C-alpha positions as CSV (number, residue, x, y, z in Angstrom):
1,M,-37.3,48.1,-43.9
2,R,-40.5,47.0,-42.2
3,K,-42.1,46.2,-45.6
4,K,-39.0,44.1,-46.6
5,R,-39.2,42.2,-43.3
6,I,-42.9,41.4,-43.9
7,S,-42.2,40.3,-47.4
8,V,-39.3,38.0,-46.3
9,V,-41.6,36.5,-43.6
10,A,-44.4,36.0,-46.1
11,L,-41.9,34.3,-48.5
12,L,-40.7,32.0,-45.7
13,F,-44.4,30.9,-45.1
14,V,-44.9,30.3,-48.8
15,L,-41.7,28.4,-49.4
16,P,-42.8,25.0,-48.0
17,V,-45.9,25.1,-50.2
18,I,-43.8,26.0,-53.3
19,A,-41.4,23.1,-52.3
20,I,-44.2,20.6,-52.1
21,L,-45.7,21.8,-55.4
22,L,-42.3,21.4,-57.1
23,A,-41.8,18.0,-55.6
24,I,-45.3,16.6,-56.6
25,S,-45.8,18.2,-60.0
26,I,-42.7,19.8,-61.6
27,F,-40.1,17.2,-60.7
28,P,-42.2,14.2,-62.1
29,L,-42.6,16.2,-65.4
30,I,-38.9,16.7,-65.7
31,Y,-38.0,13.2,-64.7
32,S,-40.5,11.6,-67.0
33,F,-39.2,13.8,-69.9
34,Y,-35.7,12.6,-69.2
35,L,-37.0,9.0,-69.2
36,S,-38.6,9.7,-72.6
37,L,-35.1,10.2,-74.0
38,C,-33.8,6.9,-72.6
39,Q,-34.0,3.2,-73.4
40,W,-35.1,1.6,-70.1
41,D,-36.7,-1.8,-70.0
42,I,-37.2,-2.5,-66.3
43,G,-38.4,-6.1,-67.0
44,T,-34.9,-7.2,-68.1
45,G,-33.2,-5.3,-65.3
46,A,-31.1,-3.3,-67.8
47,S,-29.9,0.1,-66.7
48,R,-31.1,3.3,-68.4
49,T,-29.4,4.3,-71.7
50,F,-29.7,7.7,-73.2
51,I,-30.9,7.5,-76.8
52,G,-32.0,11.0,-77.5
53,A,-35.2,11.4,-79.7
54,R,-35.3,7.8,-80.8
55,N,-38.4,7.0,-78.8
56,Y,-40.3,10.0,-80.3
57,L,-39.3,8.9,-83.8
58,R,-40.6,5.4,-83.0
59,L,-44.0,6.9,-82.2
60,F,-44.5,7.8,-85.9
61,T,-44.0,4.2,-87.1
62,D,-46.0,2.4,-84.4
63,A,-49.2,1.2,-86.1
64,R,-50.7,0.1,-82.8
65,L,-50.3,3.7,-81.4
66,W,-52.1,5.1,-84.4
67,G,-54.9,2.7,-84.0
68,A,-55.2,3.7,-80.3
69,L,-55.3,7.3,-81.4
70,Q,-58.0,6.6,-83.9
71,N,-60.2,5.0,-81.1
72,T,-59.5,8.0,-78.9
73,G,-60.5,10.3,-81.7
74,L,-63.8,8.3,-82.0
75,E,-64.3,8.9,-78.3
76,L,-63.7,12.6,-78.8
77,L,-66.1,13.0,-81.7
78,L,-68.9,10.6,-80.9
79,G,-68.6,10.5,-77.1
80,V,-67.9,14.1,-76.2
81,G,-70.1,15.4,-79.0
82,S,-73.0,13.3,-77.9
83,Q,-72.4,14.3,-74.2
84,F,-72.5,18.0,-75.2
85,L,-75.7,17.7,-77.3
86,L,-77.5,15.6,-74.7
87,G,-76.2,17.7,-71.8
88,L,-77.4,20.9,-73.5
89,A,-80.8,19.5,-74.3
90,L,-81.2,18.3,-70.7
91,A,-80.0,21.7,-69.3
92,L,-82.6,23.5,-71.4
93,L,-85.4,21.2,-70.3
94,L,-84.4,21.6,-66.6
95,N,-83.9,25.4,-66.8
96,R,-87.5,26.1,-65.7
97,T,-89.4,25.8,-62.4
98,F,-91.6,22.7,-61.9
99,R,-92.6,20.4,-59.0
100,G,-89.9,17.9,-58.2
101,R,-87.2,19.6,-60.2
102,N,-84.5,19.2,-57.6
103,L,-85.2,15.5,-57.4
104,V,-85.1,15.1,-61.2
105,V,-81.8,16.9,-61.4
106,T,-80.4,14.7,-58.6
107,L,-81.5,11.5,-60.4
108,F,-79.8,12.8,-63.7
109,L,-76.6,13.3,-61.7
110,L,-76.5,9.7,-60.3
111,P,-74.3,8.2,-63.1
112,M,-71.6,10.8,-62.5
113,M,-71.6,10.2,-58.8
114,I,-71.1,6.4,-59.1
115,S,-67.6,5.1,-58.9
116,P,-66.1,4.4,-62.4
117,V,-65.4,0.8,-61.3
118,V,-69.1,0.3,-60.5
119,V,-70.0,1.9,-63.8
120,G,-67.8,-0.6,-65.6
121,C,-69.4,-3.5,-63.7
122,I,-72.9,-2.2,-64.5
123,W,-72.3,-1.9,-68.2
124,K,-70.5,-5.3,-68.3
125,I,-73.7,-6.9,-67.0
126,I,-75.9,-4.8,-69.4
127,Y,-73.7,-5.9,-72.4
128,H,-73.5,-9.6,-71.4
129,Y,-74.1,-11.7,-74.5
130,Q,-76.4,-14.3,-73.0
131,Y,-77.9,-12.8,-69.9
132,G,-77.6,-9.0,-70.5
133,P,-80.8,-6.9,-70.5
134,L,-79.8,-5.2,-73.7
135,N,-79.7,-8.4,-75.8
136,F,-82.9,-9.5,-73.9
137,L,-84.6,-6.4,-75.4
138,L,-83.3,-7.1,-78.9
139,E,-84.6,-10.6,-78.8
140,R,-88.0,-9.3,-77.7
141,L,-88.0,-7.0,-80.6
142,K,-87.1,-10.1,-82.9
143,L,-83.7,-8.8,-83.5
144,N,-80.4,-10.6,-83.4
145,S,-78.3,-10.4,-80.2
146,V,-75.1,-8.3,-80.5
147,N,-71.7,-9.3,-79.1
148,W,-71.2,-5.9,-77.6
149,L,-67.8,-6.5,-76.0
150,G,-66.5,-9.3,-78.2
151,S,-66.9,-7.8,-81.7
152,N,-64.1,-5.9,-83.4
153,Q,-66.6,-3.6,-85.0
154,V,-68.8,-2.9,-81.9
155,S,-66.6,-3.0,-78.8
156,I,-65.3,0.6,-79.0
157,Y,-68.8,2.0,-79.5
158,S,-69.9,0.0,-76.5
159,I,-67.3,1.8,-74.4
160,I,-68.3,5.2,-75.9
161,L,-72.0,4.5,-75.0
162,A,-71.1,3.8,-71.4
163,D,-68.9,6.9,-71.3
164,I,-71.8,9.0,-72.6
165,W,-74.1,7.6,-69.9
166,E,-71.6,8.3,-67.2
167,W,-70.5,11.9,-68.1
168,T,-73.5,13.6,-69.9
169,P,-74.7,14.7,-66.4
170,F,-71.5,16.6,-65.9
171,V,-72.1,18.6,-69.1
172,M,-75.7,19.0,-68.2
173,I,-75.1,20.5,-64.7
174,T,-72.3,22.7,-66.0
175,L,-74.5,24.2,-68.8
176,L,-77.5,24.4,-66.4
177,A,-75.5,26.6,-64.0
178,G,-74.5,28.8,-67.0
179,L,-78.2,29.0,-68.1
180,Q,-79.3,30.0,-64.6
181,A,-76.7,32.8,-64.5
182,I,-78.3,34.5,-67.5
183,P,-80.5,37.4,-66.2
184,D,-84.3,37.1,-66.8
185,E,-84.3,40.8,-68.0
186,L,-82.5,39.6,-71.2
187,Y,-85.2,37.1,-72.0
188,E,-87.9,39.8,-71.4
189,A,-86.1,42.3,-73.6
190,A,-85.9,39.7,-76.4
191,R,-89.7,39.0,-76.1
192,V,-90.4,42.8,-76.3
193,D,-88.3,43.0,-79.4
194,G,-90.4,40.2,-80.9
195,A,-87.9,37.5,-80.9
196,T,-89.1,33.9,-81.1
197,R,-87.9,31.2,-78.8
198,L,-85.5,29.9,-81.4
199,G,-84.3,33.5,-82.0
200,T,-83.8,34.0,-78.3
201,F,-81.9,30.8,-78.1
202,F,-79.5,31.6,-81.0
203,W,-79.0,35.4,-80.3
204,V,-79.2,35.6,-76.5
205,V,-78.6,32.2,-74.9
206,L,-75.8,30.8,-77.1
207,P,-73.5,33.9,-77.0
208,L,-73.8,34.2,-73.2
209,L,-73.4,30.4,-72.7
210,R,-70.5,30.1,-75.0
211,P,-67.7,30.4,-72.3
212,V,-69.4,27.8,-70.1
213,M,-69.8,25.5,-73.2
214,I,-66.1,25.9,-74.1
215,I,-65.0,25.0,-70.6
216,A,-67.3,22.0,-70.3
217,I,-66.2,20.6,-73.7
218,L,-62.5,21.3,-72.9
219,I,-62.7,19.4,-69.6
220,R,-64.4,16.5,-71.3
221,V,-61.9,16.4,-74.1
222,M,-59.0,16.2,-71.6
223,D,-60.8,13.5,-69.7
224,A,-61.6,11.5,-72.9
225,F,-57.9,11.5,-73.8
226,K,-57.3,9.8,-70.4
227,I,-60.1,7.2,-70.6
228,F,-58.8,4.0,-69.0
229,D,-61.2,2.6,-66.5
230,L,-64.0,1.6,-68.9
231,V,-61.5,0.1,-71.3
232,A,-59.9,-1.9,-68.6
233,L,-63.1,-3.1,-67.0
234,L,-65.1,-3.9,-70.2
235,T,-62.7,-5.1,-72.9
236,M,-59.1,-4.8,-71.8
237,G,-58.5,-3.2,-75.2
238,G,-59.9,-6.2,-77.1
239,P,-60.8,-8.1,-79.0
240,G,-57.2,-7.7,-80.4
241,Q,-56.6,-3.9,-80.1
242,S,-60.0,-2.9,-81.5
243,S,-61.0,-0.9,-78.4
244,E,-57.6,0.1,-77.2
245,T,-57.2,3.9,-76.4
246,I,-54.0,5.8,-76.1
247,A,-54.2,5.9,-72.3
248,F,-54.7,2.2,-72.1
249,Y,-51.9,1.4,-74.6
250,N,-49.6,3.8,-72.6
251,Y,-50.4,1.8,-69.5
252,L,-49.6,-1.5,-71.2
253,T,-46.4,-0.2,-72.6
254,G,-45.2,0.9,-69.2
255,F,-46.6,-1.7,-66.8
256,K,-47.0,-4.8,-68.9
257,Y,-44.2,-4.5,-71.3
258,F,-42.0,-2.5,-68.9
259,S,-40.7,-0.2,-71.6
260,M,-40.7,2.9,-69.4
261,G,-38.8,5.1,-71.9
262,Y,-41.1,4.6,-74.7
263,A,-44.2,4.9,-72.4
264,S,-42.9,8.2,-71.2
265,S,-42.5,9.5,-74.8
266,M,-46.1,8.3,-75.5
267,A,-47.3,10.2,-72.4
268,Y,-45.6,13.4,-73.7
269,L,-47.2,13.0,-77.2
270,Q,-50.6,12.7,-75.4
271,L,-49.8,15.8,-73.3
272,A,-48.8,17.7,-76.5
273,I,-52.1,16.9,-78.3
274,I,-54.1,18.0,-75.2
275,V,-52.2,21.2,-74.9
276,I,-52.7,22.0,-78.6
277,I,-56.5,21.3,-78.3
278,A,-56.8,23.4,-75.1
279,N,-55.0,26.3,-76.8
280,V,-57.3,26.1,-79.8
281,F,-60.4,26.2,-77.5
282,L,-59.1,29.1,-75.4
283,K,-58.0,31.1,-78.4
284,S,-61.5,30.7,-79.9
285,W,-63.0,31.8,-76.6
286,K,-60.8,34.9,-76.4
287,G,-61.4,35.7,-80.1
288,R,-65.1,35.7,-79.5
289,E,-64.7,38.0,-76.4
290,I,-62.7,40.5,-78.5
291,S,-65.1,40.5,-81.4
């Protein structure tokens, strides 16, 4: 009886937390899913109309959505891929003792600690066609200036470059923490066995660093799918829709065109893609652990 009383009291203490979590996380998910099954254009003042899966069927025929997905895919492949390679290289370089190491690590972390709005403003100045330092350097090298933010072919890559600069430090510090968790005895055992530095990296470092690598890449993939601030600050998705990402198009659909039902269905498509990618990463991690 006493144990039951204790468990009831414990449950009463936990219930407010559960209620708050349900209110701020579960309810919005359920409500937004209901909206995705409705036609609701708040700009016209029309009431919600249940239309079933029509919004989801519309996703497959929306050419603008597929263009935004293509740009998001470029961000995933080029942006996250470059962040991982650069972050790994920097982590390997900094995984040693030298004078001023802590200061160097702090300096590398500065881009990540700056507000995203400030990052956008910095890169807008850097990319300025007439007065930006990037085009100034190109002119000094006797090369033509580039319209970094006003070209259909270049604008999305300009956003990716700014994103690489901002978030490579996150990958670096995550992988550096993983490298420092590897015991020194394993390096010494590899040397005793006659392993080269390259062999030690491939047969000792990479297998032990794999879980940290997967987590770092997965976090950056999820963040890349939600990239919005740089697009809004640098190009507003332009010129045309050449640099529009799915998160930015979703924002425009809901808060500029006021099509809340279609915007909700787009958000669930984005969520489904992220969940699939996350499951692939986690299954590959578990598969490696079992083997």
